[in-house]
MIDOSE-1310 file (N, C-alpha, C; in nm, 2 decimals, decimal comma, always signed):
residues 304
mtet	+8,54/+9,42/+12,18/+8,50/+9,42/+12,02/+8,69/+9,35/+11,95; +8,77/+9,37/+12,01/+8,90/+9,31/+11,99/+8,93/+9,16/+11,99; +8,81/+9,16/+12,19/+8,88/+9,05/+12,27/+8,73/+8,93/+12,16; +8,64/+8,96/+12,08/+8,50/+8,94/+12,05/+8,52/+8,88/+11,84
lerf	+8,65/+8,99/+11,84/+8,67/+8,99/+11,66/+8,79/+8,85/+11,67; +8,91/+8,89/+11,74/+9,01/+8,80/+11,79/+8,90/+8,65/+11,77; +8,82/+8,63/+11,86/+8,77/+8,44/+11,87/+8,74/+8,41/+11,72; +8,66/+8,56/+11,72/+8,56/+8,52/+11,55/+8,65/+8,47/+11,43
lhgl	+8,76/+8,55/+11,47/+8,92/+8,47/+11,30/+8,95/+8,35/+11,35; +8,99/+8,34/+11,46/+9,00/+8,21/+11,48/+8,95/+8,10/+11,51; +8,81/+8,13/+11,49/+8,72/+8,06/+11,48/+8,70/+8,02/+11,29; +8,65/+8,12/+11,27/+8,68/+8,11/+11,10/+8,77/+8,07/+11,04
daei	+8,91/+8,08/+11,10/+9,03/+8,01/+11,01/+8,99/+7,88/+10,98; +8,98/+7,80/+11,13/+9,00/+7,61/+11,18/+8,84/+7,59/+11,07; +8,76/+7,65/+11,04/+8,69/+7,63/+10,99/+8,73/+7,58/+10,87; +8,78/+7,74/+10,80/+8,83/+7,72/+10,62/+8,89/+7,60/+10,59
rasg	+9,02/+7,57/+10,78/+9,13/+7,48/+10,77/+8,99/+7,39/+10,74; +8,94/+7,31/+10,79/+8,88/+7,25/+10,81/+8,81/+7,15/+10,66; +8,73/+7,27/+10,62/+8,65/+7,29/+10,47/+8,75/+7,18/+10,38; +8,86/+7,20/+10,31/+8,96/+7,22/+10,25/+8,87/+7,26/+10,10
dwgr	+8,80/+7,36/+10,07/+8,79/+7,34/+9,96/+8,88/+7,50/+9,92; +8,96/+7,48/+9,85/+9,10/+7,59/+9,87/+9,10/+7,62/+9,69; +8,99/+7,62/+9,64/+9,04/+7,67/+9,43/+9,18/+7,64/+9,43; +9,22/+7,74/+9,30/+9,34/+7,67/+9,18/+9,43/+7,74/+9,23
vady	+9,54/+7,78/+9,21/+9,64/+7,85/+9,22/+9,65/+7,89/+9,12; +9,73/+8,09/+9,07/+9,69/+8,06/+8,90/+9,79/+8,00/+8,86; +9,82/+7,90/+8,80/+9,90/+7,80/+8,75/+9,95/+7,90/+8,57; +9,88/+7,98/+8,55/+9,94/+8,04/+8,43/+10,05/+8,16/+8,47
ipel	+10,11/+8,18/+8,55/+10,24/+8,25/+8,65/+10,34/+8,14/+8,74; +10,40/+8,07/+8,66/+10,49/+7,94/+8,70/+10,55/+7,95/+8,84; +10,63/+8,10/+8,86/+10,65/+8,10/+9,03/+10,46/+8,05/+9,12; +10,37/+8,11/+9,12/+10,24/+8,17/+9,14/+10,21/+7,95/+9,19
arid	+10,19/+7,91/+9,05/+10,19/+7,77/+9,01/+10,28/+7,67/+9,14; +10,37/+7,69/+9,17/+10,46/+7,65/+9,31/+10,40/+7,64/+9,47; +10,26/+7,77/+9,46/+10,26/+7,72/+9,61/+10,10/+7,65/+9,63; +10,13/+7,63/+9,76/+9,99/+7,50/+9,85/+9,88/+7,63/+9,79
paqf	+9,74/+7,52/+9,76/+9,62/+7,64/+9,81/+9,56/+7,62/+9,92; +9,69/+7,49/+9,98/+9,57/+7,56/+10,12/+9,68/+7,59/+10,26; +9,62/+7,75/+10,20/+9,71/+7,83/+10,35/+9,58/+7,93/+10,37; +9,64/+7,98/+10,48/+9,48/+8,17/+10,43/+9,56/+8,22/+10,57
giav	+9,53/+8,34/+10,54/+9,57/+8,38/+10,71/+9,52/+8,56/+10,70; +9,50/+8,62/+10,77/+9,37/+8,73/+10,82/+9,43/+8,86/+10,93; +9,44/+8,93/+10,88/+9,52/+9,06/+10,93/+9,37/+9,15/+10,89; +9,33/+9,25/+11,03/+9,27/+9,36/+11,03/+9,27/+9,40/+11,15
vlpg	+9,27/+9,57/+11,10/+9,38/+9,70/+11,21/+9,26/+9,81/+11,15; +9,21/+9,79/+11,31/+9,04/+9,86/+11,41/+9,14/+10,04/+11,41; +9,03/+10,11/+11,45/+9,01/+10,26/+11,50/+9,24/+10,26/+11,59; +9,30/+10,33/+11,61/+9,45/+10,36/+11,69/+9,54/+10,26/+11,65
nrlv	+9,51/+10,24/+11,56/+9,61/+10,08/+11,54/+9,59/+9,92/+11,56; +9,50/+9,93/+11,64/+9,46/+9,79/+11,73/+9,46/+9,70/+11,59; +9,58/+9,55/+11,62/+9,54/+9,48/+11,54/+9,51/+9,35/+11,54; +9,40/+9,31/+11,42/+9,37/+9,13/+11,48/+9,41/+9,03/+11,42
tagq	+9,48/+8,96/+11,41/+9,55/+8,83/+11,37/+9,45/+8,70/+11,36; +9,49/+8,62/+11,24/+9,47/+8,46/+11,26/+9,55/+8,46/+11,18; +9,57/+8,30/+11,13/+9,62/+8,22/+11,07/+9,77/+8,23/+10,99; +9,82/+8,21/+10,89/+9,97/+8,25/+10,85/+9,95/+8,47/+10,80
adqr	+9,88/+8,52/+10,88/+9,91/+8,68/+10,89/+10,00/+8,73/+10,85; +10,15/+8,67/+10,89/+10,23/+8,70/+10,87/+10,35/+8,63/+10,71; +10,27/+8,53/+10,67/+10,32/+8,46/+10,54/+10,35/+8,60/+10,46; +10,44/+8,63/+10,38/+10,46/+8,73/+10,26/+10,36/+8,62/+10,21
fsiq	+10,31/+8,73/+10,07/+10,33/+8,61/+9,94/+10,32/+8,73/+9,83; +10,27/+8,69/+9,64/+10,26/+8,82/+9,61/+10,08/+8,92/+9,55; +10,10/+9,02/+9,58/+9,99/+9,14/+9,65/+9,95/+9,12/+9,49; +10,02/+9,07/+9,37/+9,94/+9,13/+9,24/+9,83/+9,18/+9,16
svsk	+9,70/+9,20/+9,17/+9,64/+9,36/+9,09/+9,65/+9,40/+9,28; +9,62/+9,34/+9,33/+9,62/+9,44/+9,48/+9,69/+9,56/+9,52; +9,83/+9,57/+9,40/+9,91/+9,69/+9,44/+9,88/+9,79/+9,32; +9,77/+9,77/+9,26/+9,66/+9,86/+9,14/+9,63/+9,96/+9,22
vfsl	+9,57/+9,92/+9,36/+9,52/+10,05/+9,45/+9,61/+10,13/+9,47; +9,75/+10,14/+9,50/+9,84/+10,21/+9,53/+9,90/+10,26/+9,43; +9,91/+10,23/+9,33/+9,98/+10,28/+9,19/+9,85/+10,42/+9,15; +9,72/+10,33/+9,15/+9,64/+10,45/+9,16/+9,68/+10,58/+9,28
acll	+9,67/+10,57/+9,38/+9,61/+10,59/+9,45/+9,79/+10,69/+9,42; +9,92/+10,63/+9,34/+10,01/+10,73/+9,37/+9,99/+10,84/+9,28; +9,94/+10,81/+9,15/+9,82/+10,86/+9,06/+9,81/+10,96/+9,10; +9,68/+10,98/+9,14/+9,57/+11,03/+9,15/+9,65/+11,11/+9,23
grig	+9,69/+11,10/+9,37/+9,83/+11,28/+9,40/+9,92/+11,35/+9,34; +9,94/+11,24/+9,20/+10,04/+11,29/+9,12/+10,01/+11,38/+9,02; +9,88/+11,32/+8,96/+9,74/+11,45/+8,80/+9,67/+11,46/+8,85; +9,63/+11,39/+8,96/+9,48/+11,40/+9,04/+9,39/+11,38/+8,91
eqvw	+9,25/+11,44/+8,89/+9,12/+11,45/+8,79/+9,19/+11,37/+8,69; +9,34/+11,40/+8,62/+9,36/+11,36/+8,47/+9,37/+11,22/+8,43; +9,38/+11,22/+8,49/+9,35/+11,03/+8,57/+9,26/+11,02/+8,40; +9,15/+11,06/+8,41/+8,99/+10,96/+8,38/+8,97/+11,03/+8,26
trvg	+9,09/+11,13/+8,21/+9,16/+11,14/+8,05/+9,15/+11,00/+7,97; +9,29/+10,95/+8,04/+9,31/+10,82/+7,98/+9,18/+10,70/+8,03; +9,15/+10,70/+8,11/+9,09/+10,54/+8,12/+8,96/+10,58/+8,27; +8,83/+10,48/+8,23/+8,77/+10,51/+8,23/+8,67/+10,47/+8,42
reps	+8,57/+10,52/+8,42/+8,54/+10,44/+8,59/+8,41/+10,32/+8,58; +8,38/+10,30/+8,53/+8,26/+10,17/+8,49/+8,29/+10,01/+8,48; +8,22/+9,92/+8,58/+8,27/+9,84/+8,52/+8,30/+9,75/+8,43; +8,34/+9,63/+8,40/+8,40/+9,64/+8,29/+8,30/+9,49/+8,23
grrf	+8,30/+9,35/+8,32/+8,18/+9,25/+8,30/+8,25/+9,13/+8,21; +8,38/+9,17/+8,19/+8,49/+9,11/+8,10/+8,58/+9,08/+8,21; +8,67/+8,96/+8,17/+8,74/+8,84/+8,21/+8,90/+9,04/+8,28; +8,97/+8,99/+8,38/+9,06/+9,10/+8,39/+9,16/+9,15/+8,26
dsil	+9,16/+9,05/+8,20/+9,29/+9,04/+8,07/+9,21/+9,06/+7,95; +9,11/+9,03/+7,96/+9,02/+9,08/+7,84/+9,02/+9,20/+7,66; +9,03/+9,16/+7,62/+9,07/+9,25/+7,50/+8,96/+9,31/+7,36; +8,89/+9,26/+7,42/+8,78/+9,30/+7,37/+8,72/+9,42/+7,41
tlee	+8,59/+9,50/+7,53/+8,58/+9,60/+7,52/+8,68/+9,69/+7,47; +8,79/+9,70/+7,53/+8,92/+9,78/+7,47/+8,96/+9,77/+7,40; +8,86/+9,70/+7,28/+8,92/+9,75/+7,15/+8,73/+9,78/+7,06; +8,60/+9,76/+7,13/+8,50/+9,85/+7,13/+8,52/+9,97/+7,13
eqgr	+8,58/+10,04/+7,24/+8,54/+10,21/+7,31/+8,72/+10,26/+7,27; +8,79/+10,20/+7,16/+8,88/+10,26/+7,06/+9,03/+10,29/+7,26; +9,10/+10,19/+7,27/+9,13/+10,18/+7,39/+9,19/+10,24/+7,46; +9,08/+10,29/+7,51/+9,04/+10,36/+7,63/+8,99/+10,26/+7,79
prnp	+9,05/+10,22/+7,85/+9,05/+10,10/+7,93/+8,88/+10,10/+8,02; +8,83/+10,08/+8,10/+8,66/+10,09/+8,07/+8,71/+10,10/+8,30; +8,80/+10,08/+8,32/+8,83/+10,15/+8,44/+9,03/+10,10/+8,51; +9,05/+10,19/+8,66/+9,24/+10,16/+8,60/+9,27/+9,98/+8,70
fina	+9,11/+9,88/+8,71/+9,14/+9,72/+8,79/+9,11/+9,63/+8,73; +9,11/+9,66/+8,55/+9,14/+9,52/+8,47/+9,28/+9,62/+8,45; +9,29/+9,56/+8,42/+9,52/+9,52/+8,35/+9,49/+9,60/+8,24; +9,43/+9,61/+8,12/+9,48/+9,75/+8,05/+9,50/+9,88/+8,12
galv	+9,37/+9,86/+8,24/+9,34/+10,04/+8,31/+9,49/+10,04/+8,36; +9,52/+9,94/+8,45/+9,60/+9,95/+8,53/+9,75/+9,95/+8,47; +9,75/+9,90/+8,32/+9,91/+9,97/+8,24/+9,88/+10,05/+8,21; +9,77/+10,17/+8,19/+9,77/+10,29/+8,15/+9,79/+10,35/+8,30
vtde	+9,75/+10,35/+8,43/+9,79/+10,39/+8,56/+9,95/+10,45/+8,57; +10,03/+10,28/+8,55/+10,18/+10,24/+8,54/+10,25/+10,37/+8,43; +10,14/+10,31/+8,32/+10,26/+10,40/+8,14/+10,25/+10,61/+8,27; +10,14/+10,61/+8,25/+10,13/+10,74/+8,30/+10,21/+10,74/+8,46
lvag	+10,22/+10,71/+8,54/+10,38/+10,71/+8,65/+10,49/+10,71/+8,58; +10,48/+10,65/+8,49/+10,64/+10,62/+8,43/+10,69/+10,78/+8,34; +10,60/+10,84/+8,32/+10,64/+10,91/+8,19/+10,71/+11,01/+8,24; +10,77/+11,04/+8,17/+10,88/+11,15/+8,20/+11,02/+11,13/+8,31
rrpk	+10,97/+11,02/+8,36/+11,12/+10,97/+8,42/+11,18/+10,80/+8,38; +11,24/+10,72/+8,44/+11,33/+10,57/+8,44/+11,19/+10,49/+8,54; +11,18/+10,39/+8,47/+11,09/+10,26/+8,50/+11,10/+10,21/+8,75; +11,28/+10,24/+8,70/+11,29/+10,24/+8,88/+11,23/+10,33/+8,95
eala	+11,22/+10,47/+8,87/+11,15/+10,61/+8,98/+11,02/+10,59/+9,01; +10,94/+10,50/+8,86/+10,77/+10,52/+8,96/+10,79/+10,38/+9,04; +10,85/+10,25/+9,02/+10,86/+10,15/+9,12/+10,91/+10,16/+9,29; +11,01/+10,28/+9,23/+11,02/+10,36/+9,42/+10,92/+10,43/+9,45
eila	+10,84/+10,51/+9,37/+10,72/+10,61/+9,46/+10,63/+10,47/+9,47; +10,57/+10,36/+9,43/+10,44/+10,27/+9,47/+10,57/+10,27/+9,62; +10,59/+10,15/+9,62/+10,73/+10,12/+9,70/+10,74/+10,18/+9,83; +10,76/+10,39/+9,80/+10,74/+10,41/+9,88/+10,60/+10,46/+10,01
flqa	+10,52/+10,52/+9,89/+10,37/+10,53/+9,93/+10,33/+10,35/+10,00; +10,37/+10,25/+9,99/+10,32/+10,14/+10,04/+10,44/+10,09/+10,19; +10,54/+10,14/+10,19/+10,62/+10,12/+10,28/+10,58/+10,27/+10,40; +10,54/+10,36/+10,35/+10,44/+10,47/+10,41/+10,34/+10,44/+10,48
aaed	+10,26/+10,42/+10,47/+10,15/+10,45/+10,43/+10,19/+10,26/+10,52; +10,23/+10,15/+10,58/+10,22/+10,02/+10,57/+10,29/+10,13/+10,76; +10,37/+10,24/+10,75/+10,45/+10,17/+10,88/+10,61/+10,09/+10,86; +10,60/+10,07/+10,77/+10,73/+9,90/+10,75/+10,82/+9,91/+10,61
edih	+10,92/+9,96/+10,66/+11,03/+9,95/+10,57/+11,06/+9,84/+10,48; +10,97/+9,71/+10,51/+11,04/+9,61/+10,52/+10,98/+9,56/+10,41; +10,95/+9,66/+10,34/+10,83/+9,54/+10,18/+10,89/+9,56/+10,03; +10,91/+9,49/+10,00/+11,00/+9,46/+9,80/+10,90/+9,41/+9,76
idka	+11,00/+9,38/+9,57/+10,93/+9,28/+9,53/+11,09/+9,19/+9,53; +10,97/+9,07/+9,44/+10,97/+8,95/+9,47/+11,04/+8,93/+9,27; +11,18/+8,92/+9,28/+11,26/+8,95/+9,20/+11,19/+8,79/+9,12; +11,14/+8,68/+9,14/+11,14/+8,59/+9,04/+11,06/+8,64/+9,02
vars	+10,88/+8,61/+9,09/+10,81/+8,64/+9,08/+10,74/+8,74/+8,94; +10,81/+8,88/+8,96/+10,85/+8,99/+8,85/+10,88/+8,92/+8,73; +10,99/+8,81/+8,72/+11,07/+8,73/+8,58/+10,94/+8,62/+8,51; +10,91/+8,56/+8,62/+10,82/+8,53/+8,57/+10,70/+8,51/+8,50
eaet	+10,68/+8,64/+8,51/+10,50/+8,73/+8,45/+10,64/+8,79/+8,36; +10,65/+8,83/+8,29/+10,73/+8,91/+8,19/+10,78/+8,77/+8,08; +10,84/+8,67/+8,18/+10,83/+8,52/+8,03/+10,67/+8,48/+8,00; +10,60/+8,55/+8,09/+10,46/+8,44/+8,05/+10,40/+8,51/+7,98
gfrn	+10,37/+8,72/+8,03/+10,25/+8,77/+8,05/+10,18/+8,83/+7,94; +10,22/+8,68/+7,83/+10,18/+8,74/+7,70/+10,04/+8,78/+7,61; +9,93/+8,84/+7,72/+9,79/+8,84/+7,77/+9,81/+9,03/+7,74; +9,93/+9,01/+7,87/+9,92/+9,20/+7,91/+10,00/+9,26/+7,78
iala	+10,14/+9,21/+7,74/+10,22/+9,20/+7,67/+10,07/+9,27/+7,53; +9,99/+9,18/+7,50/+9,89/+9,24/+7,34/+9,81/+9,38/+7,41; +9,78/+9,34/+7,55/+9,70/+9,47/+7,61/+9,82/+9,58/+7,56; +9,93/+9,58/+7,60/+10,00/+9,72/+7,60/+10,04/+9,76/+7,46
nylk	+10,04/+9,65/+7,35/+10,07/+9,66/+7,24/+9,86/+9,72/+7,13; +9,81/+9,67/+7,24/+9,71/+9,75/+7,19/+9,64/+9,89/+7,18; +9,74/+9,91/+7,38/+9,66/+10,09/+7,39/+9,78/+10,11/+7,29; +9,93/+10,14/+7,28/+9,97/+10,17/+7,15/+9,93/+10,20/+7,06
sfgn	+9,90/+10,08/+7,00/+9,80/+10,12/+6,80/+9,75/+10,27/+6,88; +9,61/+10,30/+6,96/+9,48/+10,36/+6,95/+9,54/+10,48/+7,07; +9,72/+10,56/+7,07/+9,78/+10,61/+7,09/+9,72/+10,70/+7,23; +9,68/+10,54/+7,35/+9,68/+10,54/+7,46/+9,77/+10,51/+7,58
lkna	+9,91/+10,46/+7,57/+10,00/+10,44/+7,62/+10,11/+10,59/+7,56; +10,15/+10,62/+7,66/+10,29/+10,74/+7,61/+10,45/+10,66/+7,59; +10,46/+10,54/+7,65/+10,58/+10,54/+7,72/+10,64/+10,36/+7,58; +10,79/+10,36/+7,55/+10,75/+10,16/+7,46/+10,69/+10,12/+7,59
pelt	+10,60/+10,00/+7,48/+10,52/+9,89/+7,58/+10,59/+9,83/+7,65; +10,77/+9,83/+7,60/+10,84/+9,70/+7,72/+10,90/+9,80/+7,84; +10,87/+9,97/+7,84/+10,96/+9,98/+7,97/+10,81/+10,02/+8,10; +10,65/+10,02/+8,04/+10,54/+10,04/+8,05/+10,50/+9,92/+8,12
lgty	+10,56/+9,78/+8,03/+10,54/+9,62/+8,12/+10,61/+9,60/+8,19; +10,76/+9,67/+8,17/+10,88/+9,55/+8,32/+10,80/+9,61/+8,42; +10,73/+9,79/+8,39/+10,72/+9,84/+8,55/+10,64/+9,78/+8,64; +10,51/+9,75/+8,50/+10,32/+9,67/+8,58/+10,42/+9,55/+8,57
fhqc	+10,54/+9,44/+8,57/+10,55/+9,30/+8,60/+10,59/+9,34/+8,68; +10,66/+9,48/+8,77/+10,76/+9,42/+8,90/+10,67/+9,49/+8,98; +10,58/+9,56/+8,95/+10,52/+9,61/+9,05/+10,42/+9,47/+9,12; +10,34/+9,39/+9,02/+10,27/+9,30/+9,06/+10,32/+9,22/+9,14
aiem	+10,49/+9,20/+9,13/+10,55/+9,09/+9,20/+10,61/+9,16/+9,35; +10,52/+9,24/+9,35/+10,53/+9,34/+9,51/+10,52/+9,21/+9,64; +10,59/+9,19/+9,73/+10,55/+9,12/+9,83/+10,50/+9,16/+9,98; +10,40/+9,20/+10,03/+10,32/+9,21/+10,14/+10,32/+9,07/+10,24
scvq	+10,28/+9,05/+10,39/+10,24/+9,02/+10,44/+10,04/+9,05/+10,49; +10,00/+8,97/+10,51/+9,86/+9,04/+10,57/+9,83/+9,17/+10,65; +9,97/+9,15/+10,76/+9,98/+9,17/+10,86/+9,96/+9,40/+10,76; +10,15/+9,29/+10,71/+10,15/+9,49/+10,63/+10,09/+9,58/+10,52
lara	+9,98/+9,50/+10,50/+9,85/+9,54/+10,37/+9,74/+9,59/+10,46; +9,72/+9,52/+10,56/+9,61/+9,55/+10,61/+9,64/+9,70/+10,69; +9,76/+9,70/+10,70/+9,86/+9,79/+10,75/+9,84/+9,94/+10,66; +9,88/+9,90/+10,55/+9,87/+9,96/+10,40/+9,77/+10,05/+10,41
grvi	+9,67/+9,97/+10,47/+9,48/+10,08/+10,40/+9,44/+10,14/+10,46; +9,47/+10,10/+10,56/+9,37/+10,23/+10,62/+9,40/+10,32/+10,59; +9,51/+10,37/+10,51/+9,54/+10,53/+10,46/+9,40/+10,54/+10,31; +9,33/+10,38/+10,29/+9,23/+10,34/+10,20/+9,14/+10,40/+10,26
aglp	+9,10/+10,36/+10,37/+9,00/+10,30/+10,51/+8,98/+10,49/+10,59; +9,02/+10,58/+10,60/+9,04/+10,72/+10,64/+9,09/+10,64/+10,87; +9,13/+10,54/+10,85/+9,12/+10,55/+11,00/+9,21/+10,64/+11,11; +9,15/+10,70/+11,27/+9,16/+10,78/+11,29/+9,36/+10,67/+11,33
gapa	+9,42/+10,74/+11,29/+9,56/+10,66/+11,38/+9,61/+10,68/+11,26; +9,59/+10,68/+11,09/+9,66/+10,65/+10,92/+9,71/+10,70/+10,96; +9,86/+10,69/+10,85/+9,96/+10,79/+10,82/+9,86/+10,89/+10,73; +9,88/+11,04/+10,71/+9,78/+11,13/+10,68/+9,89/+11,12/+10,48
mlap	+9,83/+11,12/+10,42/+9,83/+11,04/+10,29/+9,76/+11,05/+10,19; +9,63/+11,02/+10,22/+9,58/+11,08/+10,03/+9,40/+11,15/+10,12; +9,43/+11,26/+10,04/+9,29/+11,34/+10,07/+9,15/+11,22/+10,05; +9,09/+11,27/+10,24/+8,98/+11,20/+10,18/+8,86/+11,18/+10,13
vkar	+8,91/+11,33/+9,94/+8,81/+11,32/+9,84/+8,89/+11,17/+9,77; +9,01/+11,19/+9,80/+9,08/+11,05/+9,67/+9,02/+10,95/+9,73; +9,03/+10,86/+9,88/+8,98/+10,79/+9,96/+8,88/+10,70/+9,87; +8,73/+10,83/+9,87/+8,66/+10,83/+9,81/+8,57/+10,77/+9,74
rina	+8,74/+10,86/+9,60/+8,71/+10,78/+9,48/+8,77/+10,66/+9,46; +8,91/+10,55/+9,50/+8,94/+10,41/+9,56/+8,84/+10,34/+9,59; +8,78/+10,39/+9,73/+8,64/+10,32/+9,81/+8,53/+10,25/+9,65; +8,52/+10,37/+9,58/+8,41/+10,39/+9,53/+8,48/+10,26/+9,37
lmmm	+8,51/+10,27/+9,35/+8,61/+10,16/+9,24/+8,62/+10,01/+9,28; +8,68/+10,01/+9,39/+8,69/+9,95/+9,45/+8,51/+9,78/+9,47; +8,48/+9,90/+9,53/+8,28/+9,81/+9,50/+8,28/+9,74/+9,39; +8,27/+9,85/+9,29/+8,21/+9,84/+9,15/+8,30/+9,80/+9,10
cghy	+8,46/+9,73/+9,12/+8,59/+9,71/+8,99/+8,64/+9,61/+9,10; +8,71/+9,63/+9,20/+8,82/+9,58/+9,24/+8,83/+9,40/+9,22; +8,71/+9,34/+9,22/+8,67/+9,19/+9,17/+8,66/+9,18/+9,02; +8,70/+9,24/+8,87/+8,66/+9,23/+8,86/+8,49/+9,19/+8,73
dgsg	+8,51/+9,09/+8,67/+8,40/+8,99/+8,64/+8,28/+8,96/+8,75; +8,35/+8,96/+8,91/+8,27/+8,89/+8,96/+8,28/+9,03/+9,10; +8,30/+9,11/+8,99/+8,30/+9,22/+9,15/+8,04/+9,27/+9,22; +8,00/+9,22/+9,13/+7,86/+9,27/+9,12/+7,84/+9,11/+9,25
dfaf	+7,92/+9,04/+9,21/+7,87/+8,90/+9,32/+7,96/+8,96/+9,41; +8,00/+8,93/+9,44/+8,16/+9,05/+9,55/+8,05/+9,10/+9,65; +7,99/+9,25/+9,59/+7,96/+9,33/+9,63/+7,83/+9,30/+9,68; +7,74/+9,19/+9,66/+7,63/+9,15/+9,70/+7,62/+9,09/+9,81
rvgl	+7,69/+8,96/+9,80/+7,77/+8,93/+9,95/+7,84/+8,96/+10,08; +7,94/+9,04/+10,01/+7,97/+9,15/+10,12/+7,99/+9,30/+10,16; +7,91/+9,37/+10,03/+7,88/+9,47/+10,06/+8,03/+9,61/+10,10; +8,16/+9,56/+10,08/+8,22/+9,65/+10,15/+8,36/+9,65/+10,01
paks	+8,39/+9,71/+9,96/+8,48/+9,79/+9,85/+8,61/+9,65/+9,92; +8,63/+9,66/+9,81/+8,72/+9,57/+9,81/+8,85/+9,55/+9,71; +9,01/+9,49/+9,70/+9,05/+9,46/+9,59/+9,12/+9,29/+9,58; +9,11/+9,22/+9,52/+9,14/+9,15/+9,45/+9,31/+9,11/+9,38
gvgg	+9,37/+9,01/+9,48/+9,47/+8,98/+9,36/+9,49/+8,80/+9,28; +9,57/+8,77/+9,23/+9,57/+8,69/+9,18/+9,66/+8,56/+9,23; +9,72/+8,67/+9,31/+9,80/+8,62/+9,45/+9,74/+8,52/+9,55; +9,62/+8,58/+9,53/+9,53/+8,50/+9,67/+9,48/+8,61/+9,72
gill	+9,55/+8,71/+9,74/+9,53/+8,83/+9,84/+9,42/+8,91/+9,80; +9,31/+8,93/+9,92/+9,20/+9,04/+9,90/+9,24/+9,16/+10,07; +9,22/+9,36/+9,98/+9,21/+9,43/+10,08/+9,05/+9,48/+10,05; +9,02/+9,43/+10,17/+8,93/+9,50/+10,25/+8,88/+9,61/+10,31
iapg	+8,81/+9,72/+10,30/+8,81/+9,82/+10,35/+8,66/+9,84/+10,40; +8,67/+9,85/+10,54/+8,51/+9,84/+10,57/+8,55/+10,02/+10,67; +8,53/+10,14/+10,56/+8,55/+10,27/+10,57/+8,52/+10,34/+10,81; +8,63/+10,39/+10,76/+8,61/+10,46/+10,88/+8,64/+10,31/+10,97
rasv	+8,64/+10,19/+10,95/+8,54/+10,10/+11,07/+8,69/+9,97/+11,06; +8,73/+10,02/+10,93/+8,89/+9,91/+10,96/+8,93/+9,86/+10,82; +9,05/+9,84/+10,84/+9,13/+9,79/+10,70/+9,16/+9,61/+10,68; +9,12/+9,57/+10,59/+9,11/+9,39/+10,64/+9,25/+9,37/+10,49
aiws	+9,32/+9,24/+10,54/+9,37/+9,16/+10,44/+9,38/+9,04/+10,48; +9,25/+8,97/+10,33/+9,36/+8,80/+10,39/+9,39/+8,73/+10,28; +9,38/+8,61/+10,26/+9,50/+8,55/+10,17/+9,48/+8,43/+10,17; +9,45/+8,33/+10,08/+9,42/+8,24/+10,02/+9,50/+8,23/+9,91
pgln	+9,58/+8,16/+9,84/+9,60/+8,15/+9,73/+9,51/+8,10/+9,63; +9,44/+7,95/+9,62/+9,37/+7,93/+9,57/+9,23/+8,02/+9,50; +9,23/+8,02/+9,41/+9,12/+8,11/+9,34/+8,98/+8,02/+9,26; +8,87/+8,14/+9,29/+8,75/+8,08/+9,22/+8,76/+8,09/+9,10
gygn	+8,67/+8,10/+9,04/+8,64/+8,11/+8,87/+8,65/+8,19/+8,81; +8,69/+8,33/+8,93/+8,69/+8,45/+8,80/+8,76/+8,54/+8,85; +8,89/+8,44/+8,93/+9,06/+8,49/+8,99/+9,06/+8,56/+9,08; +8,99/+8,51/+9,15/+8,95/+8,57/+9,37/+9,00/+8,47/+9,45
sqmg	+9,03/+8,57/+9,48/+9,08/+8,39/+9,61/+8,89/+8,35/+9,65; +8,95/+8,23/+9,62/+8,88/+8,12/+9,67/+8,78/+8,13/+9,82; +8,87/+8,14/+9,92/+8,82/+8,09/+10,09/+8,93/+8,25/+10,16; +8,91/+8,28/+10,07/+8,92/+8,45/+10,07/+8,83/+8,52/+10,09
syaa	+8,75/+8,54/+9,96/+8,64/+8,56/+9,99/+8,50/+8,56/+10,04; +8,54/+8,40/+10,07/+8,46/+8,25/+10,19/+8,48/+8,41/+10,31; +8,53/+8,38/+10,37/+8,62/+8,54/+10,52/+8,53/+8,62/+10,51; +8,60/+8,68/+10,36/+8,53/+8,80/+10,32/+8,40/+8,85/+10,40
erla	+8,30/+8,79/+10,32/+8,15/+8,76/+10,31/+8,08/+8,76/+10,46; +8,15/+8,64/+10,55/+8,21/+8,55/+10,66/+8,21/+8,70/+10,81; +8,31/+8,70/+10,76/+8,33/+8,91/+10,86/+8,24/+8,98/+10,82; +8,20/+9,07/+10,77/+8,08/+9,16/+10,68/+7,95/+9,06/+10,82
retn	+7,97/+8,96/+10,77/+7,80/+8,90/+10,85/+7,85/+8,95/+10,99; +7,96/+8,92/+11,04/+8,02/+8,92/+11,19/+7,95/+9,01/+11,25; +8,11/+9,14/+11,17/+8,03/+9,24/+11,16/+7,94/+9,37/+11,20; +7,87/+9,35/+11,02/+7,78/+9,42/+11,04/+7,86/+9,49/+10,97
wsvf	+7,95/+9,51/+10,93/+8,04/+9,61/+10,83/+8,00/+9,66/+10,68; +7,85/+9,61/+10,68/+7,90/+9,62/+10,48/+7,83/+9,76/+10,52; +7,87/+9,84/+10,43/+7,82/+9,98/+10,37/+7,66/+10,00/+10,36; +7,58/+9,86/+10,29/+7,48/+9,85/+10,23/+7,38/+9,86/+10,37
């Protein structure tokens, strides 16, 4: 299995680099706008911590919204099902930073993976303590899950987001106006911008994803019922208004980020991290999405 998968991944890497269809980087975040879109890496962790990689699997990148999986995991461990009083569990059908549904539904975000929902999750993690303590919890979770302490926040990316994140600022103030933000908006926003600026490699991210996949040999950090909840949300909501198309094509829970990363979960079988910074029209990695589809077809890992 490992040798066959390794041959496939290297062939996939060569195919993607030959195609040249990279998409566009997230140019509304200045630090991300500088990144060359023509890059690709993939890492697959199998049961027993077997690792298979191809391409730039050790290149660090800003995980952006992939961090929402792990902030939610932290919050589920902290307050459990109470989180659903503040945020829903339904697909949004709109862009990740849309304010329309938030207005229609009286300040309760549709799910924790759109930006408004992620702000609520971060706000709850900050409640009653300092932002740096909430960030330390998320980083500690990632470091323990990946069994790697060399995971940090890219302060330049965090600063770039804070300087240009006007839509997120609007969302936070809107949440506050409906009473669904406990902290001052600037505290929650500052924490959120730094959370999204965590940088990891595909290898580190795939190893962290083991706790979501429930792989044998993974650190025991997440109760199976909580992992199932997260996987369900990743399947329905992990690719924003492109979630249905991704589920149709790939058939696996996944979470994307505008840094070009995708965390892909084959429950009980594998944790996969893919990175290619060029995005498609939904704001998801263009070649990363293609790679996920090809991998699912090759391995027959689809949950359907």
